C-alpha positions as CSV (number, residue, x, y, z in Angstrom):
1,M,58.6,14.7,-41.1
2,S,56.1,14.0,-38.0
3,A,55.9,10.5,-37.1
4,P,52.8,8.4,-38.1
5,T,49.7,8.9,-36.3
6,L,47.3,6.3,-34.9
7,T,43.8,6.3,-33.6
8,A,44.2,3.5,-31.7
9,P,48.0,3.5,-30.6
10,E,50.0,0.8,-28.9
11,P,50.8,0.5,-26.2
12,E,47.7,1.6,-24.5
13,H,49.0,4.9,-22.4
14,C,50.9,5.4,-25.9
15,P,51.3,9.5,-26.0
16,G,50.9,9.9,-29.2
17,P,53.8,10.5,-31.7
18,E,53.6,14.1,-31.9
19,S,53.8,14.3,-28.2
20,Q,57.3,15.8,-26.8
21,T,57.6,12.7,-25.1
22,A,57.0,10.5,-28.1
23,G,59.4,7.4,-27.7
24,K,60.5,8.6,-24.3
25,S,58.0,8.0,-22.0
26,V,58.0,4.7,-20.0
27,A,54.7,3.2,-22.1
28,C,57.4,3.6,-25.0
29,E,59.2,0.5,-23.8
30,G,58.9,-2.3,-26.0
31,C,57.0,-0.5,-28.7
32,P,58.2,-1.1,-32.2
33,N,58.1,2.2,-33.2
34,Q,59.8,3.6,-30.0
35,H,62.9,4.7,-32.2
36,V,60.9,6.6,-35.1
37,C,58.7,8.3,-32.9
38,A,61.7,9.5,-30.8
39,T,63.7,10.8,-33.2
40,G,61.1,12.2,-35.5
41,P,60.0,15.9,-35.6
42,K,56.9,16.4,-33.3
43,G,53.7,18.9,-34.4
44,P,51.9,18.0,-37.7
45,D,53.4,17.4,-40.8
46,P,52.6,20.5,-43.3
47,A,52.7,18.4,-45.8
48,V,49.6,16.7,-44.7
49,A,47.8,19.6,-46.3
50,A,49.9,20.0,-49.2
51,I,48.9,16.3,-50.1
52,A,45.2,16.5,-49.4
53,S,45.5,20.1,-52.1
54,R,47.1,17.9,-54.4
55,L,44.9,14.8,-54.6
56,T,41.5,16.8,-54.6
57,G,41.0,15.7,-57.9
58,V,41.2,11.8,-57.1
59,K,38.1,10.2,-56.0
60,H,38.8,7.1,-54.8
61,K,42.2,5.9,-53.1
62,I,42.3,2.3,-52.5
63,L,45.4,0.4,-50.8
64,V,46.2,-3.0,-51.6
65,L,47.4,-4.3,-48.8
66,S,48.3,-8.2,-46.9
67,G,51.1,-8.4,-44.8
68,K,52.4,-11.6,-46.2
69,G,54.8,-11.1,-48.9
70,G,54.2,-13.5,-52.4
71,V,50.6,-13.6,-52.1
72,G,50.8,-11.6,-55.2
73,K,49.9,-7.9,-53.8
74,S,51.7,-6.2,-57.1
75,T,50.1,-8.8,-59.2
76,F,46.7,-7.9,-58.1
77,S,47.3,-4.0,-58.2
78,S,48.5,-3.9,-61.9
79,N,45.5,-6.2,-63.1
80,L,43.1,-3.9,-61.3
81,S,44.2,-1.0,-62.6
82,L,44.4,-2.3,-65.9
83,F,40.9,-3.7,-65.3
84,L,39.5,-0.5,-64.5
85,S,41.6,1.4,-67.2
86,Q,39.6,-0.9,-70.0
87,N,36.7,1.9,-69.6
88,D,38.2,5.2,-71.6
89,D,36.4,7.0,-69.4
90,T,37.7,6.2,-66.3
91,Q,40.7,8.0,-65.0
92,V,43.4,5.3,-63.0
93,G,46.7,5.7,-61.2
94,L,48.8,3.1,-60.0
95,L,50.9,3.9,-57.1
96,D,54.3,2.2,-56.1
97,I,55.7,2.3,-52.8
98,D,57.3,-0.6,-52.2
99,I,60.8,1.3,-51.9
100,C,63.1,-1.4,-51.8
101,G,61.1,-4.0,-54.0
102,P,59.6,-2.4,-57.2
103,S,58.5,-4.6,-59.5
104,I,54.9,-2.6,-61.2
105,P,57.4,-0.8,-63.8
106,K,58.4,-4.0,-65.0
107,M,55.1,-5.9,-64.8
108,I,53.4,-3.3,-66.2
109,G,55.6,-2.9,-69.5
110,L,57.2,0.2,-68.5
111,E,60.4,-0.7,-67.5
112,G,63.5,1.7,-68.0
113,E,60.9,4.2,-68.3
114,Q,61.9,7.4,-66.3
115,I,60.2,10.4,-64.8
116,R,60.3,13.9,-66.1
117,Q,59.5,16.9,-65.1
118,S,56.6,19.6,-65.9
119,N,55.7,22.8,-64.3
120,S,53.1,21.2,-61.9
121,G,55.5,18.5,-60.7
122,W,57.0,15.2,-61.7
123,A,54.7,13.7,-64.7
124,P,53.7,10.1,-63.9
125,V,54.4,7.5,-66.8
126,Y,51.7,6.5,-68.8
127,V,50.7,3.1,-69.7
128,S,48.0,4.8,-71.7
129,D,46.1,7.6,-71.9
130,N,44.0,6.7,-68.8
131,L,46.7,4.8,-66.8
132,A,49.1,6.6,-64.8
133,V,51.9,4.9,-62.8
134,M,54.7,6.1,-60.3
135,S,57.3,4.3,-58.9
136,I,61.0,4.5,-57.6
137,G,62.0,1.9,-60.4
138,F,61.9,5.0,-62.8
139,L,64.3,6.6,-60.5
140,M,66.6,3.6,-60.7
141,A,69.6,3.8,-63.3
142,N,70.1,0.0,-62.9
143,Q,66.8,-2.3,-62.3
144,N,69.3,-4.8,-60.5
145,D,70.9,-2.2,-57.7
146,A,69.6,-2.7,-54.3
147,V,67.9,0.0,-52.7
148,I,69.4,0.3,-49.2
149,W,67.3,2.9,-47.2
150,K,66.2,3.5,-43.7
151,G,62.8,4.7,-42.9
152,P,62.7,8.4,-42.8
153,K,64.1,8.0,-46.7
154,K,61.7,5.5,-47.8
155,N,59.0,7.9,-45.9
156,G,60.4,11.2,-47.8
157,M,60.2,9.3,-51.5
158,I,56.0,7.9,-50.7
159,K,55.7,11.9,-49.6
160,Q,57.3,13.0,-53.1
161,F,55.0,10.5,-55.0
162,L,51.9,12.1,-53.1
163,K,52.4,15.7,-52.6
164,D,54.7,16.5,-56.1
165,V,53.6,14.3,-58.7
166,D,50.9,15.7,-60.9
167,W,48.3,12.6,-60.7
168,G,45.3,15.4,-62.5
169,D,42.2,13.9,-62.4
170,L,41.8,10.8,-61.0
171,D,38.6,8.3,-60.7
172,F,40.8,5.7,-58.6
173,L,44.4,5.9,-57.3
174,V,45.5,2.3,-56.3
175,V,48.7,2.1,-53.9
176,D,50.3,-1.2,-53.9
177,T,52.3,-1.5,-50.7
178,P,55.0,-3.9,-49.5
179,P,54.4,-6.8,-46.9
180,G,54.1,-5.5,-43.3
181,T,52.5,-3.1,-41.1
182,S,55.8,-0.7,-40.8
183,D,57.0,2.2,-42.5
184,E,55.4,2.2,-45.9
185,H,52.1,1.3,-44.4
186,L,52.3,3.9,-41.5
187,S,53.2,6.8,-44.0
188,I,50.9,6.0,-46.6
189,V,48.0,6.3,-43.6
190,Q,49.3,9.4,-42.1
191,Y,50.0,11.2,-45.5
192,L,46.3,10.9,-46.7
193,K,45.0,11.6,-43.3
194,E,43.5,14.5,-45.0
195,A,43.2,13.7,-48.1
196,G,41.2,10.6,-47.1
197,I,41.0,6.9,-47.9
198,T,38.5,4.9,-49.8
199,G,39.9,1.6,-48.4
200,A,41.9,-1.1,-48.2
201,V,41.6,-4.5,-50.6
202,L,43.4,-7.1,-48.3
203,I,45.2,-10.2,-50.5
204,T,45.4,-13.4,-49.4
205,T,46.4,-16.9,-50.3
206,P,44.8,-19.8,-49.0
207,Q,47.1,-21.3,-46.3
208,E,46.7,-20.8,-42.8
209,V,50.5,-19.5,-42.7
210,A,49.4,-16.4,-45.0
211,L,45.9,-16.1,-42.8
212,Q,47.9,-15.2,-39.7
213,D,49.8,-12.1,-41.6
214,V,46.5,-11.0,-42.6
215,R,44.6,-11.0,-39.5
216,R,47.6,-8.7,-38.1
217,E,46.7,-6.4,-40.9
218,I,43.5,-6.1,-40.4
219,D,44.1,-5.5,-36.6
220,F,46.4,-2.7,-38.3
221,C,43.7,-1.2,-40.5
222,R,41.0,-1.1,-37.4
223,K,43.8,0.6,-35.1
224,V,44.8,3.0,-37.9
225,G,41.1,3.9,-39.3
226,V,41.5,2.5,-42.3
227,P,38.1,1.3,-43.8
228,I,38.6,-2.3,-45.0
229,I,37.0,-2.7,-48.7
230,G,37.4,-6.6,-48.2
231,V,39.2,-9.8,-48.9
232,V,40.5,-11.4,-52.0
233,E,41.7,-15.0,-52.3
234,N,44.4,-15.1,-54.6
235,M,45.7,-18.5,-55.9
236,S,42.6,-20.4,-54.5
237,L,43.1,-23.1,-57.3
238,F,45.0,-23.9,-60.3
239,V,42.9,-23.8,-63.8
240,C,44.3,-25.7,-66.4
241,P,44.2,-23.0,-69.6
242,K,43.5,-26.1,-72.0
243,C,41.2,-28.5,-70.4
244,T,39.8,-26.2,-67.6
245,K,40.0,-28.9,-65.0
246,S,41.0,-27.9,-61.3
247,S,43.0,-28.5,-59.0
248,I,43.6,-27.6,-55.2
249,I,47.4,-26.6,-55.2
250,F,47.1,-24.4,-51.3
251,P,44.8,-26.6,-49.6
252,P,42.7,-24.2,-47.1
253,T,43.3,-26.1,-43.8
254,S,41.3,-23.5,-41.8
255,G,39.1,-22.3,-44.6
256,G,41.0,-20.3,-47.0
257,G,40.0,-16.2,-47.6
258,R,35.9,-16.9,-47.3
259,A,36.3,-18.1,-43.5
260,L,38.9,-15.1,-42.3
261,A,36.4,-13.2,-44.1
262,V,33.5,-14.7,-42.0
263,E,35.6,-14.7,-38.9
264,Q,36.3,-11.1,-39.5
265,S,33.1,-9.3,-40.2
266,I,34.4,-8.3,-43.2
267,P,33.6,-8.8,-46.9
268,F,34.7,-11.9,-49.1
269,L,35.4,-9.9,-53.0
270,G,36.5,-13.2,-54.2
271,S,38.8,-15.8,-55.6
272,I,41.3,-15.6,-58.2
273,P,42.4,-19.2,-59.7
274,L,46.0,-19.8,-60.5
275,D,46.6,-19.3,-64.3
276,P,50.4,-20.0,-65.9
277,R,49.5,-16.7,-68.0
278,I,49.2,-14.1,-65.5
279,G,53.0,-14.5,-64.5
280,I,53.6,-14.9,-68.0
281,S,52.5,-11.6,-68.6
282,G,54.1,-10.0,-65.8
283,D,57.6,-11.5,-67.0
284,F,56.9,-10.0,-70.2
285,G,55.1,-6.2,-69.1
286,E,51.6,-7.4,-71.1
287,S,48.3,-6.7,-69.7
288,F,46.9,-9.9,-68.8
289,V,43.3,-8.6,-68.6
290,D,43.6,-7.7,-72.2
291,H,45.0,-10.3,-73.5
292,Y,43.3,-13.5,-71.8
293,Q,39.7,-12.7,-71.5
294,D,39.0,-16.3,-71.6
295,S,40.7,-16.8,-68.6
296,P,38.5,-17.9,-65.3
297,A,41.0,-15.4,-63.5
298,F,39.5,-12.5,-65.8
299,A,35.9,-13.6,-65.0
300,A,37.4,-13.3,-61.0
301,Y,38.7,-9.5,-62.0
302,A,35.6,-8.8,-63.4
303,Q,33.3,-10.2,-60.2
304,I,35.9,-8.5,-57.9
305,V,35.8,-5.1,-59.3
306,S,31.9,-5.0,-59.8
């Protein structure tokens, strides 16, 4: 497996991860990816073309990113997929590449399910006829076991999810990612280099401590050439399900997601309010967007999708 390719690599005189001097030149000193580049095989990865061939039937590939943990990426990914799949004519796939913290199976009601082999590769697990899901959670005998893997093994798993899974024809493939800008993120960008990435949806919460990490994620997207679809502000305020009165839980001291979007010249897609029923739905593996269409959060999802 070759090291990830950056379109605007750092440091400035980086020889490139496919170079024979990758990770070994003077310019590589101090780079956080130095070890990955130095130890990884050189030259183009043949899996990139195989993945492009496998995903020829997938129209839109959407990454859900943040940089910050705990802002609701998995919740957004699962609810976005469920919302899109409400249209029976829309085929949706949901790929969980959070290798060390796979929460999608539980949140979407598939905990305990297993992957099956077919003549055309791994068969994803289906929530409904038009919503397919893949996660390392389906490969774990015990859901409480820790996944203690280094980068190369995690990257190999992501490669299998893209190359060996029979996704079929999809209108949307939603990719749920872990926090940060590291192995998993570089891998998904590299592996989808020829297949193409439609864009990334960036999730934040209103407080500045979250916005700082999202700015880094924006910088990551720009450096690796991933188009940014826009910013979603999650947990923007709390709306009581009974009285519908709202309260600000996380004050946007620096303007929140909307101000960030203006600052970075990217679209602001909308704000999703806190609703306790979102958390309850995830805990019990129920579809929030199917059961609580009276919620202001459902209206927010509808606005964002449109």
